[in-house]
Phi, psi and omega in degrees: 000136180292151181298321180297312180295316181301314180295319181297321180287322182294334181288342177281138179303141182297335178285345178259004177255159178285160178299324179298314181293317181299316180292326178296320180292333177279353175084027178217158175239115179244174180300320182287335184275351183274340184240140175289318175239156179101163184253352174076023182258358180284158177303320179300313183293322179295317179295318178301313180298316179300315181294320178301314179298316180294318179294322177298318179297316179297330183268010174111358177102153184296329182297333183255015186265132172277163178299319181295317180295320178296320177297319178294322178296318178297320178296315180298318179297318179298318179295319180296316180297320178294320176300315179297322178296315179294321178295323177297319177299317178300316181296333179270008176081012180277158178281132182227145174284099184295326177298318177298315179299318179295318180293319177299318179297318179295318178298319179299315180298317181294320178295318179299321177295318179297318180292327183102018177266114181246156170278111182250126179291126179270144175277109181259009178290126180290149177281167179300317182295325177293320178296317179296317180298318178296318179297314180296321179295319179295317179295320178297317180296319178296318180297315180297316180296319180295318178296320179294320179294319179295318179297321179293320178296318180296319179295321179293319179294320180294324179294320179288332184278351179294137177290149179279125180273135178273143181295146180286140183288000000 
């Protein structure tokens, strides 16, 4: 948010600002702050809130977010939740407007491009040090298991080697 806009909004009494604006000025996005009306406890609202937080994180964090970018993120989150709802209907054998689902998906992709959220392929190849650490951990686990098995065998052998005591007359 630009400093000029931020200052102009802060001069308005908090009782005359929306809940969405007040929470934004405090630097957080909560379930109650995402909706002008409603309490945010429905499954749709919880998923929406989760996506807004994740998308904000993907876009660099709330501290670096402009109001416009946050508004776009909220739109993208709403579209994704609606796509997921329609996909759930499809999975349950219900009739769905596939054209609507395709358009929602396209709009989501375009908004994500505008925001700057890209699908980036992650390098999941383990490093040499990770491979060595995994190898050492596996060897340690095998050693511990082998020692425990040996101790159990020795205890069993010692139990069998005890003389049988005859009962006292």
